[in-house]
C-alpha positions in Angstrom: 97.7 41.3 109.4 97.7 42.8 112.9 101.4 43.7 112.6 100.7 45.3 109.2 97.9 47.4 110.7 99.9 48.3 113.7 102.8 49.4 111.4 100.5 51.6 109.3 99.0 53.2 112.4 102.5 53.9 113.8 103.6 55.4 110.4 100.5 57.6 110.3 101.1 58.8 113.9 104.8 59.5 113.1 103.7 61.6 110.0 101.1 63.4 112.0 103.6 64.2 114.7 106.2 65.5 112.2 103.5 67.6 110.5 102.5 69.2 113.8 106.1 69.9 114.7 106.6 71.8 111.3 103.5 73.9 112.0 104.9 74.9 115.4 108.2 75.9 113.8 106.5 78.1 111.3 104.5 79.9 114.0 107.7 80.7 115.9 109.1 82.5 112.9 108.7 86.3 113.5 106.7 88.3 111.0 108.8 90.8 109.0 108.7 94.4 110.1 106.3 96.6 108.2 107.4 98.9 105.4 107.4 102.4 106.7 107.4 105.5 104.4 107.8 109.0 105.7 106.8 111.4 103.0 108.1 115.0 103.2 107.4 118.1 101.1 109.9 121.0 101.4 108.6 123.7 101.4 104.9 122.8 102.0 104.0 126.4 100.8 106.0 127.5 97.8 105.8 130.3 95.2 105.2 129.5 91.5 108.4 128.3 89.8 110.1 127.7 93.1 111.8 124.3 93.5 110.0 121.9 95.8 111.8 118.8 97.1 109.7 115.6 97.7 111.3 112.8 99.7 110.1 109.4 100.7 112.3 107.9 103.5 111.7 104.2 103.3 112.6 101.9 106.2 111.8 98.4 107.4 112.4 98.2 111.2 115.6 100.1 111.8 117.0 99.3 108.3 117.0 101.8 105.4 115.4 100.3 102.3 117.7 101.0 99.4 116.4 98.3 97.1 112.7 99.2 96.6 111.1 97.4 93.7 109.4 100.6 92.6 108.8 104.2 93.9 106.4 106.4 92.1 105.3 109.9 93.0 101.8 110.7 91.9 101.2 114.5 91.9 98.1 116.5 91.0 96.4 119.9 91.5 93.1 119.7 93.6 90.1 118.7 91.5 92.2 118.0 88.4 91.6 114.7 86.7 95.1 114.5 85.3 97.6 113.0 87.7 101.3 113.1 86.9 103.2 109.9 87.8 107.0 110.1 88.1 109.2 107.1 88.9 111.9 107.9 91.4 115.3 106.1 92.1 117.1 105.7 95.4 119.2 108.8 96.3 120.8 107.9 99.6 120.2 106.3 103.0 116.7 104.9 102.1 115.6 108.3 100.6 113.9 108.5 97.2 113.9 112.2 96.1 112.3 114.4 93.4 112.8 118.1 92.8 110.0 119.8 90.8 108.7 123.3 90.0 105.1 124.3 89.5 104.0 127.3 87.5 100.3 127.1 88.3 99.1 128.3 91.7 96.8 126.2 93.9 96.5 123.3 96.4 98.3 120.1 95.3 98.6 116.6 96.5 101.3 114.0 96.3 101.1 110.2 97.0 104.3 108.2 97.2 103.6 104.7 95.9 106.3 102.5 97.4 106.6 98.8 96.6 109.4 96.9 98.4 109.9 93.5 100.0 106.5 92.2 99.1 104.8 95.2 100.7 103.2 98.4 99.5 102.8 101.8 101.3 101.3 105.0 99.9 101.3 108.0 102.2 99.7 111.3 100.9 100.5 114.9 101.6 99.0 118.3 100.7 101.0 121.3 99.6 100.4 124.7 98.2 101.9 126.7 95.4 101.2 130.5 95.6 97.5 131.1 96.5 95.7 128.0 97.7 92.7 126.6 95.7 89.8 124.8 97.2 91.1 121.5 98.7 89.5 118.3 97.5 88.1 117.1 100.8 86.9 120.5 102.1 83.2 119.7 101.3 83.2 116.3 102.8 84.8 117.2 106.2 83.0 120.5 106.9 79.5 120.5 108.3 77.0 122.6 106.4 76.5 126.1 107.9 73.6 126.5 110.2 73.1 122.8 110.6 73.2 121.3 114.1 73.6 117.5 113.8 72.2 116.8 117.3 69.0 118.7 116.7 68.4 116.9 113.4 69.0 113.5 114.9 66.6 114.3 117.8 64.0 115.5 115.2 64.3 112.2 113.4 63.5 110.3 116.6 60.4 112.4 117.3 62.0 114.5 120.1 
C-alpha cells in the first residue's frame, strides 16, 4: 500500500511539474503587435462635388496588413442621424482607399472600422465640404461664456 501511495504521489508531482512547465512556456510567448490604423482625408477641406480620398493604412508592427477581415468607412454630416457605411477592399501596401464626392456643404466625420487578426481599430477624422457647419462636439468642449469654473467651485465650498 505504501508503494502504491508513493507511486500516486510521484505521478501527481510529475503532472504538477509538467503543468507548471507549460504555463511558463506560454508566458514566454510574445504578445502580437497591435493593429495600427492611420486614417487620412485628402483634402481635409474640399469644395462641393470635389473628390475626396479617404485612406486607412493598416499595419501590425512593421508589416502591412493586406488581409483585413473587414474594413468599413462610416461617414456622416455633423448632427445627421443617417450614417453611410461603405465596405472597402485592399488597394495596395496595406492601404484601403475610397474616393467620394459630397454635394452638401458642412462639417463631416469619418470612422474607419478595421477588423483584422482578431483585433479591431476605429480611428475618427473630421473634414469640411465648402462652408463648415457646427461640429458635433463644439458644445461639450467649449466652456459657457462668462463662466469662470474656479469661482464657481470656490462658491460651492463657501469661499
